[in-house]
N, C-alpha and C positions, 0 to 999 in steps of 0.2 A: 272348260270356263263357268258354264252352269252348275258344277258340282262346286267349284271353290267360292261362286257368289253364295250357294246356298250354306256353305259350310261357315262364311262368314257372317251371314245373317243369323246364324244358330249362336256362333261364339259372342256376337254383339249381344243378343237376347240372354246368353248367358251372365256376360258380363253385366247387363241391367238388372238382372234378377241378383245378382251378388250385391252389387250395391244397394238395391233396394231394400233387401234383407240386413243386411249388415248396418245401414242407417237407421232401421228399425229397432235391432237388436242393442245397438248403442244409444238409443234414444230411452228405450226400456231401462237399461242401465243407468242411466244417469237420472232417470226420475227416480228409481228406486233410492238410488243413493243420495239425492236433495231432498226426496219428501219421503222418507221411509214410512210416517205414519200413515198418509194417504193409500200409498202403494199396499204396506199391509193391511188395510182396512179392505181393499178392492179384492186381495189376495182370499181373507177369510170370508168375503161376501161370497164369492164364487163357491168356496168348499162349504161353507153352509146351505147353500142352494143344492149342493149335492146330497148333503147330509139330510135335509129336508125331503127331498124327494125320496132317499132310501128310506127315512121313516114313515112318510106315507105310504110307499109300498108295502110296509110292514103292516101299519096300520091296517091297510086294506085286506091283506091276508088274516090279520087277528080275526076280522069281522065276518070276513068270509066263513074261517073256521068255525069261528060261534054260531053263525047260522046254520051252518050244515052240520055240525055236532052238538049234541046236548050234553053240553058240560054241567059239572056238578055246580050246585051254588053255597058259598059260604059268605054266611052274614049278609045274604044278599046281594053278591057280589060275585060276579062271572069272572072265571078263570080257563084262559085257553088253554089246551092242553101242551104239554111241554115247556111250559113257562112258568118262571118263578112266582107266586102268588103272592110273596110279599112287595112287588111292582106294583101290584095292582090296588092292594089296600087303602082305604082312605084314612087319613090320619084323622084321629078324633081331639078335639079341641080340649087341650089341659092347661089353658091360659087362665089364671086366677079370677075371679070375679071382684066387681068395683067395689063391694065391701070388704074387701081384704085389709086386714089389719098389720100393720108393719108393727117389726121389733127390732128396736136400735141396738140391742143385744145379740141379734140373731141374724145369719146370713140371709143380703137380699135375695128373693126367687128368680130364675131366669127367665119364667114366661108370667110377666104383670099385666095387670088388666089394663095399663096405658098404651099396650104394645098391639095396635089395631091391626096392622099389618101393610096393608097397601098405601104408600105416601106418594103424595101430591108432589112430583119434581119439578122446581123450575129454574131453569138454568138461564133466566135473564141474567145480563148484569146487576149488581148489588153494590152499593159502596158502603165502607166502612163506616160512615158517618149512619147509614140506614141502620146497620146491625145494631151501634149501638143505641137508636131509636128504638128497636123494637127489641133489644135486649136488657136495657139499662135498670129495667125495675127486678126482673125475675131470675136473670143470670146466674150470679151469686157466684161469679167463679173468680177464683183467688189469683195474686199475679202470678204469672208464669203459665197461665191457662189451665191451672189447677182445679178441679171439681170433685167432689165427694159429696155423696148422700148423707142425710142427718137421720133420715128414719128407719134406716136399717145398715147392717156391716157389708161392704160392697165385696162381692165374692171375688171379684178380680182388680187388680190394679192394673192400670191399663196406659201404656204411652204410646201414643199415636204419631209415627215417624213420617213425615213428609217432603220427599224429594221435591227440588223448588227451583225453578229459574225461567225467569220471562213470562208467569203466568200470575200477574199481579190481578188480573180480573178476576181469575178462577178462585182465590183465597176466601174473599167474602161469601161467593157461591157455596163454596165447601163448609165452611164454619154454620151458615147458615142453617144447612142441612144436617150436619153431622151433630152439632152439640145437642139441640133437642132429643135427636134419638139415643144418644147414650145418657142423656140425664132420664129418660123413658127407663131405659134398661138396668139404671141404678149401678151403674159402674163407676169408679173412682180412675179419673181419666186426665191427662194431660197432652196437649200437641206440640211437638218439635218440628218445626221448618226449617230443613238444612239446605241453603239455598249455596250454590256451587257460583262462584265468579270468575272474571277471566273468561278467554275466548277459545280455552280448549274443549272437544266434543263432551257432551253431558256423560257424568259415569254416576248413574243411578245407583248400583251396588254399593260403591263406596260411599254415597252420601248416607246410605241406611248403615252401613258400619261403624260411621262417625259418629251418626244420631244415636244409634245403641248406646255405644261408649258414654257419650255426653247425657243420655237421659239417666244412666246407670250412676251418675255420678250427682244425678239432682234428687233421687228419689230411689225407694225400695221395690220398683215393678217387677211383678211376677207376669206379665203378658206384653207383649210388644206389637202392634198392628203395622205393618208396612203398608202405606196407602197412597196410590198415584191420587193428585190433588184436582184433577180432572174426571174422579170417579163418583159420581153418588148413589146409594143404595136406593132401591125402592121399595124397601119393605124393613120396617122397624123391628119386626122378630128374626131379622139376619143377626144374629145375637155377637156382639163384639168381644165375647169373653174367647178364650182359649180353653184346650181339652189336652188330653191324653196323647193326641195327634196333631200334627201342624195341621192348619186351618187356611184352605182356600176359599175365601169368600166371595169373591167376583166371579161365580161361577157361568152368569148371565150376560153378557155385557151387550146392550142395543147395539152398539156398532158391529157386532158378529151376529145380529139377528136372533140373541138371545140363545145362541147354541156355543155349546163347549168347541173352541176351534180345535183341539185335539186332549188326548187322554192327558199328557204330561204339561197341559196349560197351566201355569202358575202364576200368573202376571195380574196386575191392577190390584187387588188386595188380598194380603195374606197374613197370617198371624201365626208366632210360635211362643211357647213360654219362655223364658229367659233361659233355662235349663236347655231347652231342645235348640235355642240358639246357638248359645255356647257349644253345644255336642256336636253342631254341625260345622262349627268354625265360621259362623256369620256368612256373608256374601262374598262372590269373587271380585276382588281387586280391577281384574285385568279388562273389565268390559267397557271400553271408552266409546261412546255414541249409542245409536239404539240398538236394541236387541241382544238378544241371548243370556243374561245375566238369569232371569228366571229359570229357564231350562236347566241351567247350572244348579239354582237351587234346589229343584226338583231332583237332581242327580245326589245332590249331598244330602237331601231328607231322606232319601231311599238308600245310603250308603249306610245312614246313620243307624238303619233297621225301624225309620218308622214308615206309615202310611199316611197319606193326603187326604183329609175329610174334606166335604162339600156341603153347603144347605141342600137341605130338601126340597124338591120342585121350586115355586116362584121365589122362595127366598131368597136366591141367590140373583137376582136380577139387579143390574145396575142402569143408569144412563150416564152419558159420555158430555162433558161440557163441550161444545164446540171449540175448536183451536181457530184464531184468527192471525195466526202467522205460521211461518217453516216450521218442520218439525227439525228434529234432531238428526245431523248426520249418521247415514248407518255405519253400523260397525261391520265390514264386511269379513273381520276374520272372527267373526264369533261362531262359525262350524269347526274351525281349527283349533278354536279356544277351547268349545265345548269339549270336544275329540280329546285333547291334551288333557283336560279336568277330569274327564272320567277314568283316564289312567291314572293322574295324579291323587284323585279323589281328594284333596283338600288343596286350597291355597289361602295363605293366613289371612287373616282378618283385617290386617291394616294397621298394625301399631305405628309404622312407621308415616301413615299420612297427616299431612302437615293442615294443622288446626289453628284457627283462629276466630276469634269471635269479632264483630262489627255491630255498633249500633244503628238501627235501622230507623230507628224513629228518633230524631231529634228534638221534638217537644211532645210531651204526651198532654193529651186532651184533657180538660177540667173536669175534675171528677174521679180522676184514675190519679193513685199516688205514683210518686217516681220510684223506680225497682231501689230496695234496698243493698245498700254497698255489698259489693261480692254477689249479689244476684244475676241470674241470668239476663240480658236486655230482650226486652219484649216487642212485639210485633203489634201494629195498631191497636189500640184497647185490649191490650194485655190477653189476648186472645190464645196465646201461645209462646213459648220460648224459641227464639231465632238463633241459630247457628249457620256462621259462614265458613265457607272451605276455601 
């Protein structure tokens, strides 16, 4: 009898343990599904702390070796044995002096005196009215959010594509920081905000594809920046031009403790030339909901024979604007889709994507002209062209 009671107690404990762990795992899965952004941030924070611990151990090891071994000195810099000395070289300042004279007939330099480096990023909410008051005198932006330098020939013509839904408080903050920075860099640029309507899960990748096709109709751009609206650069020396290889600008996000989450991370802000984007056949259209499309883009870039470049040091630091609403639904099939895409290597850019334009502004504020017939409709204060899907 006592043996039977013992067995019943053990079975009851096992049942309670099973119920507890089942409830816990179900709650975690539900949380990941309904709030993928928050869950993703927590996951990367844990990973980042692990990476920081490893880096600290490496640093301590280097210091011990430097102390115990008399290493050779090159230009006053010590290099630990067995390490690539180029990782420890201090980059010289090659930015132009204040008295630099521009020429309207020559290309604009990439390292201008106005590019000071650190930016004071303020994520406090601001209205378009306030931006209008700040920029009304010196903004000098044409309808459609188009700006070009007049004192030199822009080295790059940049289309900035912004996928958008339910982030109306983010747009003014975004323009407040990006417009002055791009003007300092003497780039010709325009903003394209591509908004998804309806109740379907967010498809960031398809919005980029649609934005690319629409931007190519407006002008002869040669560089395209794919930019999340909630990411703000913290350094104006993070040059928004393109290069021989695709560029990942947002290498260090504050929400990931300024550490690259993983080597293949290609999210937040990236840039490709028009030729590069066409060669990789754009973003995948099959990723509905949060996650996966950036990893697929990384695969496409490498299948096309490209490598991804990133800004040096702290140039790639970004601050994230806090979200005041629930994130997008998690795309639970992203891993399977990435596995399939690796074998297919190409998913069509989306010629079938249905597109329609919608006027987001019913009345234009005084002092700003109405769009010309046939011209793209403007978002408030004509900072950008807006496309609806």
